[in-house]
N, C-alpha and C positions, 0 to 999 in steps of 0.2 A: 504494500500500500504506500501511496505517496500523496501528500497534500500540496497543492499549488495555489497561489493567489492569482486572481485574474480580475480585471476591471475593479469593481468594488465588492468582490466576494472571494470565495475560495472553492476549490473543487477537490474531491477525493478520487484518486485514480487507483485502479487495480489492474494489473497486467497492461498498463499503458492506456486504459480506457476510463473515461469518467463514469463513475457510478453514483455519485451524489454531489450536489453543489449547494452552496449557501450564498445568497445575494440579498440585496435590499427587497427583492420580490418575495423571498421566502426560502424554504428548504426543499430541494428537489431530489428525488430518488429514481434511479433506473430500476424498474420492477417488471415482473412478467406482464405481458400485454393485457391479459384478462383482469389482473388486479388493478392495473392503471385504469382500464375502462370502468371497472366497478367503483373505484375511488372518485373518479371524475363524474361518473353518472350519478353517484349518491350526493355529490356536492361537497364531499370532504376534501377534495383536491381540485386543482384546475390544471389545464394543459400548460406545459412549459414552453415559453417563448423567451428568447434572449433579448429581443427588441420588440416594441409594440406592434410593428408591422412585419415582423419576422415570421418564419414558418414555425409550426408546432414541432417540437422535438418528440418524435414517436418513442413510446416506451418509458416516458418520464411522467411522474406525478409531482406537482408543485403544491406545497402546503404554505399558504400565505402567512399564517400566524402559528408557527410550530411551538412557540413558548407557552401556548395556552392549553396544551394537552399533556398527557402522561409521558414522562421521559422513557419509560419502557417501550412505548409504541415506537419512538424514534430509533431506539436500539435495534428493534426487530427489523425496521426498514433499512437501517444501515447494513445489517448482516445480509438481508435478502438482496440488497443492491450490490454488495460485494460479490455475492455468489452469482448474480445475474450476468456479470461480465466475465 
């Protein structure tokens, strides 16, 4: 694993691929597609875009206010994201 700073955030890499990122927009995780669809469909997450007019990053769920939920939930997502790549 490796962490790198970018723009106004940071990204977590596993095997050279981003699996999680933190930015002013929130905390994003690369997760299995069905889980991403479920999280976005339920309103718990939103699609990840790096720029307002940019394309949606497939396979990522963005949580806009991660500090408002249980820390164990984020740990599970970090582990799942690391395994995803």
